Each structure stands twice: as C-alpha cells, then as structure tokens.
C-alpha positions in Angstrom: 85.3 106.0 -6.0 84.5 108.6 -3.4 83.0 112.0 -4.1 82.5 114.8 -1.7 79.1 116.5 -1.9 78.9 120.3 -2.2 77.6 121.2 1.3 78.3 124.2 3.6 81.5 124.0 5.4 81.4 122.9 9.0 83.7 124.0 11.8 86.7 121.8 12.1 86.1 121.2 15.8 83.3 118.9 16.9 82.0 119.3 20.4 83.1 116.5 22.7 79.5 115.5 23.5 78.6 115.2 19.8 78.2 111.7 18.2 79.3 111.4 14.6 77.0 109.3 12.4 78.7 108.1 9.3 76.4 107.8 6.3 77.4 106.2 3.0 75.3 106.4 -0.2 75.8 106.5 -3.9 76.6 109.6 -5.9 73.2 109.5 -7.7 70.6 112.2 -8.1 67.9 110.2 -6.2 70.2 109.5 -3.2 71.4 113.1 -3.2 67.8 114.3 -3.2 66.7 112.2 -0.2 69.8 113.1 1.8 69.7 116.8 0.8 68.2 117.8 4.2 70.9 116.1 6.2 73.8 116.9 3.9 73.0 120.6 4.0 72.1 120.8 7.7 68.5 121.7 7.0 67.7 118.7 9.2 69.5 118.4 12.4 69.4 116.3 15.6 70.9 117.7 18.9 74.1 115.8 19.8 74.5 114.2 16.4 76.8 115.2 13.5 76.1 113.5 10.2 79.0 113.0 7.8 78.6 111.7 4.3 80.7 109.4 2.0 79.6 108.9 -1.6 80.6 105.7 -3.3 79.1 103.5 -6.0 76.5 101.0 -4.7 78.4 97.7 -5.4 81.3 99.1 -3.4 78.9 99.9 -0.6 77.5 96.4 -0.7 81.0 94.9 -0.5 82.1 97.2 2.3 79.0 96.5 4.4 79.7 92.8 4.2 83.4 93.0 4.9 83.7 95.9 7.4 80.3 97.1 8.8 82.1 100.4 9.1 79.4 102.9 8.2 76.6 103.6 10.7 74.1 104.0 7.8 74.8 102.6 4.4 72.8 102.5 1.2 72.7 98.9 -0.1 71.1 96.8 -2.7 68.4 94.6 -1.2 70.2 91.6 -2.6 73.1 92.4 -0.2 70.9 92.5 2.9 71.0 88.7 3.6 74.8 89.0 3.9 74.8 91.8 6.4 71.6 91.1 8.4 73.5 90.1 11.6 75.2 93.6 11.7 72.5 95.8 10.1 68.8 96.3 10.2 66.8 97.9 7.4 65.5 101.4 7.9 61.8 101.7 7.2 62.4 104.7 4.9 64.8 105.7 2.2 64.1 102.8 -0.2 64.1 103.0 -4.0 61.2 101.0 -5.3 60.2 100.5 -8.9 56.4 100.7 -9.5 56.4 98.4 -12.5 59.8 99.6 -13.7 63.4 98.9 -12.8 66.7 97.5 -14.2 66.6 96.8 -18.0 68.4 94.6 -20.4 69.4 96.6 -23.4 71.2 95.7 -26.6 72.5 97.0 -29.9 69.8 94.9 -31.7 66.5 93.3 -30.8 66.5 89.9 -29.1 63.6 87.7 -28.2 63.3 86.7 -24.6 64.4 83.2 -25.5 67.4 84.5 -27.3 68.5 86.9 -24.6 68.8 84.0 -22.2 71.7 82.7 -24.3 73.6 85.9 -24.5 76.4 86.9 -22.1 75.3 90.1 -20.3 77.3 92.9 -18.7 76.0 93.5 -15.2 76.7 96.1 -12.5 77.6 93.7 -9.8 76.6 90.3 -8.3 75.2 91.9 -5.1 72.9 94.3 -6.9 69.2 93.7 -6.9 69.4 94.0 -10.6 71.5 90.8 -10.7 69.2 89.0 -8.3 66.2 89.8 -10.4 68.0 88.9 -13.6 68.8 85.4 -12.1 65.2 85.0 -11.1 64.2 85.8 -14.6 66.8 83.6 -16.3 68.8 81.4 -13.9 71.0 80.0 -16.7 72.2 83.4 -18.1 75.9 84.1 -18.3 77.1 87.4 -16.9 80.3 89.5 -16.5 80.7 92.4 -14.0 81.3 95.8 -15.5 81.2 99.1 -13.7 77.6 100.4 -14.0 78.6 103.6 -15.8 80.6 101.6 -18.4 77.8 99.1 -19.4 76.1 101.3 -22.0 79.5 102.3 -23.7 80.6 98.6 -23.6 77.4 97.5 -25.3 77.7 100.3 -27.8 81.3 99.3 -28.6 80.1 95.7 -29.3 82.1 94.2 -26.4 78.9 92.8 -25.0 75.8 91.9 -26.9 73.6 93.1 -24.0 73.9 94.9 -20.7 71.8 95.2 -17.5 71.4 98.9 -16.8 70.5 100.7 -13.5 70.3 104.3 -12.4 70.0 107.1 -15.0 70.7 104.7 -17.8 67.1 103.6 -17.6 66.1 107.0 -19.1 69.0 107.6 -21.5 69.7 104.2 -23.2 67.6 105.1 -26.3 69.7 108.2 -26.8 72.6 105.8 -27.2 70.9 103.9 -29.9 70.1 100.8 -27.8 67.0 98.6 -27.7 65.2 97.7 -24.5 64.8 93.9 -24.4 63.0 93.6 -21.1 62.3 95.8 -18.1 62.7 93.5 -15.1 60.6 95.8 -12.9 57.7 95.2 -15.3 58.4 91.5 -15.4 58.5 91.3 -11.6 55.1 93.1 -11.4 53.6 90.7 -13.9 55.0 87.7 -12.0 54.1 88.8 -8.4 51.7 91.8 -8.6 54.2 93.7 -6.4 56.6 96.6 -6.9 60.3 95.8 -7.3 62.4 96.9 -4.2 65.8 97.8 -5.5 67.8 99.5 -2.8 67.4 100.7 0.7 69.3 102.0 3.7 70.6 99.8 6.5 71.6 100.9 9.9 74.2 99.4 12.2 72.7 97.4 15.1 75.5 98.4 17.4 74.0 101.9 17.6 71.3 100.5 19.9 67.5 100.7 19.5 67.1 104.3 20.6 69.8 105.8 18.4 68.8 103.6 15.4 65.3 105.1 15.7 66.5 108.6 16.1 68.7 108.4 13.0 65.9 106.7 11.0 63.5 109.5 11.9 66.1 112.0 10.8 66.4 110.4 7.4 62.6 110.3 7.0 62.6 114.0 7.9 65.3 114.7 5.3 63.3 112.9 2.6 60.2 114.8 3.6 62.2 118.1 3.5 63.3 117.3 -0.1 59.8 116.5 -1.2 58.5 119.8 0.3 61.4 121.9 -1.1 61.6 120.1 -4.4 63.3 122.9 -6.4 66.1 123.4 -3.9 66.6 119.7 -3.4 66.6 119.0 -7.1 69.1 121.8 -7.7 71.4 120.1 -5.2 70.8 116.6 -6.7 71.6 117.9 -10.2 75.3 117.8 -9.2 75.0 114.0 -9.4 72.6 113.7 -12.4 74.9 112.0 -14.9 74.0 113.0 -18.4 70.5 114.2 -17.4 69.0 117.6 -18.1 66.7 119.2 -15.5 63.5 117.5 -16.8 65.0 114.1 -17.0 66.6 114.5 -13.5 63.3 115.5 -12.1 61.6 112.5 -13.7 64.3 110.1 -12.4 64.1 111.5 -8.9 60.3 111.2 -9.0 60.6 107.6 -10.0 62.7 106.7 -6.9 62.0 109.4 -4.3 58.3 109.6 -3.4 55.7 108.6 -0.8 57.0 105.0 -1.1 60.5 106.4 0.0 58.9 107.8 3.2 57.2 104.5 4.0 57.4 101.2 2.0 53.8 100.3 2.8 52.6 96.8 3.5 53.0 95.7 -0.1 56.5 97.2 -0.3 57.6 95.3 2.8 56.0 92.1 1.4 57.9 92.7 -1.9 61.2 92.9 0.0 60.5 89.7 1.8 59.3 87.9 -1.3 62.2 89.0 -3.4 64.7 87.7 -0.8 62.8 84.5 0.0 62.6 83.6 -3.7 66.3 84.3 -4.0 66.9 81.8 -1.2 64.5 79.2 -2.6 66.1 79.4 -6.0 69.6 78.9 -4.6 70.9 82.4 -5.4 71.0 83.5 -1.7 72.7 80.7 0.3 70.9 81.2 3.6 67.4 82.1 5.0 66.7 85.8 5.4 65.2 87.6 8.4 64.0 91.1 7.5 63.4 93.5 10.3 62.7 97.3 10.0 63.6 100.2 12.2 61.0 102.9 12.4 
C-alpha cells in the first residue's frame, strides 16, 4: 500500500535545474519521525527536491531487488545482500534494537523447545525478523502474513504463534498474547551486540558526491527531529497505529536515537555479523560486502 504523508503543499512546477530525490520508507511512526525534517521542508538542500513514498517494509524490500527505482529506500538489513550491487548503506537512519527487537507471541505459553515445532506467521522472508528467527531456529516452519494482520490472526487461532515487528512489540499484551521470546534479547545474549533491524540504502548511480549530500541531509533531518521532539512526534503520530502519545513516544525513542545518527563501531560490527552469519548458515546465498556512505 502507499500512503501520502501530511506535508505542506509544494508548487506544481519544479525548476528545471532541480534534481528530484525519490525517498521510500514505511508508514511507521519511527520512520515518520526521522524523515520529519525532510518531509516538511524544515531541512533543505539547494538544487534538490525530496519526494516521499510510504509503503510497507516487505514491499520496499521486494521493490529494491526488482526495480532499484527509488534513490533512497528503507530496507530490512536482511534484504541488503540482494541489492548490494545497486545500493550502498547510508551511515545513518538505522533502527537498532538495544537488547530488544522482533518477538514471537502466542495465545498460550510455549517453551523454547516447543515453539521450534510450531508454524509461525511472519511479516516477510526478507525482513530481518525472519533472518533472526532462522538463526534462532533453522528448522522452524513459517507462513507469510501482512505484518499488521499477525496479531489478529494469532488471536483468531489461525496460527499458534506470530513474529511481530513495529508497534506490535508494545501492544501485544493488550491483545491478550504471551511473549515467548524477544529475538533482540536473544541476539544480545548470543553476540553481545545490538540487533540491527532496518536501515536506509542509497542508489549507487547517484554518484559519490550526491550520495554523500543526501546522506547528510537525512542525518540533519534525524537531528532536527531529536531537537524538535514535540513537533516531530506530533507529525509521527499520524502513523502511530494503535498507540497513544506516551506509547508512540516510547516506540520512537526505541528506534530513533543517537544510534540512528551514527551506528557506532559496534553497530556496524553487528550489521556485518548478522549478515555473515546468515550466509554461513545458508540463509543468505552469497557473501555480503557492506559499505557505508557518510
């Protein structure tokens, strides 16, 4: 699906010497928060016009693989190996779980041994949630379900368990579900590292100079949101599915913070380790070369 953000109207005419930069990201409160500065023209770059398309993350993963259409696209890190020839990773804009992340939830308690034998609803095979799940339990059976339908499907008894992402991490208990395991916590215990979930990739065809300019503009947009939190959060609330103000503020704080401005050495190490383990375990079919812009 595509959703148009609520931003000030721009003039229909774009000057001939203006370069359009097409940005695609998910209609989630954390992404909306970090892109607030760019989407509302609080952050500008001379000669560049930023246009935004909002689509769910698994669709963006698939589009990046098949089309390489957007200049900047949010992706799951699991998708990066499949687009690395056409895209580089921006050094900012990532969502990183500091000991938290995607969760397996169910209508009833399961042991970790039991949950490995249950068919689980997942939000997509290119999501980092799925990659981490397969690192945790390679044998587990899965079925793809739209991410915003996983909790209702588990509630309805159509699946014994589901792998939840986004705001569901804060609301699952309101739906009467049990947390079986937080894969971000499991990853921290296994590796001592944060769990990198999603990032922003930039099209290599833009060239080094423009890639750096756009990356710096995104970093400035993130910084603007952090420095003008109330305004940015009010904008992001448009996309805060089922969250009140306090929960939306908590969710944004989980995934837009100093780590979003800069992954840090351990954050970059975590990205490389996650993808290299995926390759070593046969989940990702080819070696991964990770390079960062900015």
